C-alpha positions, 0 to 999 in steps of 0.5 A: 691201295684202292682207287680214290674217289674225288669230287671237284668243287669250283665255280669255274668250269675251266678249272674243273675241266683242267683238273679232271683232265690231269687226273684222268691219266692217274690210276689211283684217282677217279673223279666221282663228281663235280660241283660249282657251288657249296650246296651242289658240293654237299649234295655230290659228296652225299651222293658219291661218298668220295675219299677226297674233295678239292674245293675253292674257298670263295664259292658262290653262296655257301663258302668253302669253309662252311661247306667243309664243316658240313661235309666233315660232320656227315662224312668225317673220313673225307679228306678236304683240300681247300684252294684260295688266295687268302692264306693269312693266319686267321683263315688257316685257323678257320680251315683247321677248325673246319677239319680241312686236311690241306690249304693251298694257294690258287696258283699252286703248281699241278705237281704240288697239288698232286703230291698234296692229294697223294698225302691226304689220300694216305690220311696225312694232314699237310695243313700241319706243315703249313702251320709249322712253316709260317711262324705268324700262322703258328702263333695264331693257331696256338692262341686260337687253340688256347682260347677255345672253350670246351664245356666241362660239364660234358666231360663225363660223356667221353671215354678216357684214352689209352696211354698209346692213344695219348702218344699218338694224339700228341704226335698228331698235335705236333704235326707228325704224319701217320707215316712218321708216327708209325716209325716213331712208335714202331707200329704199322701205318694201319695201326696208327689209323686205327688209333686215330679212329678210336680217339675220334670215336671216344671223344665224339669229335669229327676230326683230328684237330678237334681231338687235339683241342679237346685234349689240350684244354684238359692238359692231357697233351702239350703242343710246342710250336716254333718260337714257344 
């Protein structure tokens, strides 16, 4: 796998310096830029086009969730890892809606952050594991999905998904990683990524979560979370 570009976004220079120092010894990552606020973050991503963004939620000015939404609109391929103190269900729902790939507490250990970066680098969404591991969060996420309204009048502009793409999307909705989907469907990891890209293109959405919500609202797939 090629070197992954990373943009670090945090209000405190000390945090960014520490993370940059840890990443400098890893050949698979390269820090392409840093930012201390939301506007700088958006500009830095536009300028360097990284694969990963590690960003705190409570940024001065535009907060991390709004920045994540802006980045995913213009750079849907970028994997965003948010770090923050508020890990309640509503905040996680907002992060999922913004297309965030992972949400970690501020006091996360370096090893755990590195594993998350490696997972997101491969195209996985560890935020799904967070949802499934916290029953209160899972119920709030599912309820939020059920309440999301899609304009049915726009349905004609979307292309139908193939049976295989629906299989992939249902597994994505169930929180399966790309690697797990590849094993379950007996296809390559790259083929899974190709299917996901095709799904996003056909549904004209920016990320996997939006695709799942769209399909759920139309009854194409069903998601069963713990306690259902």
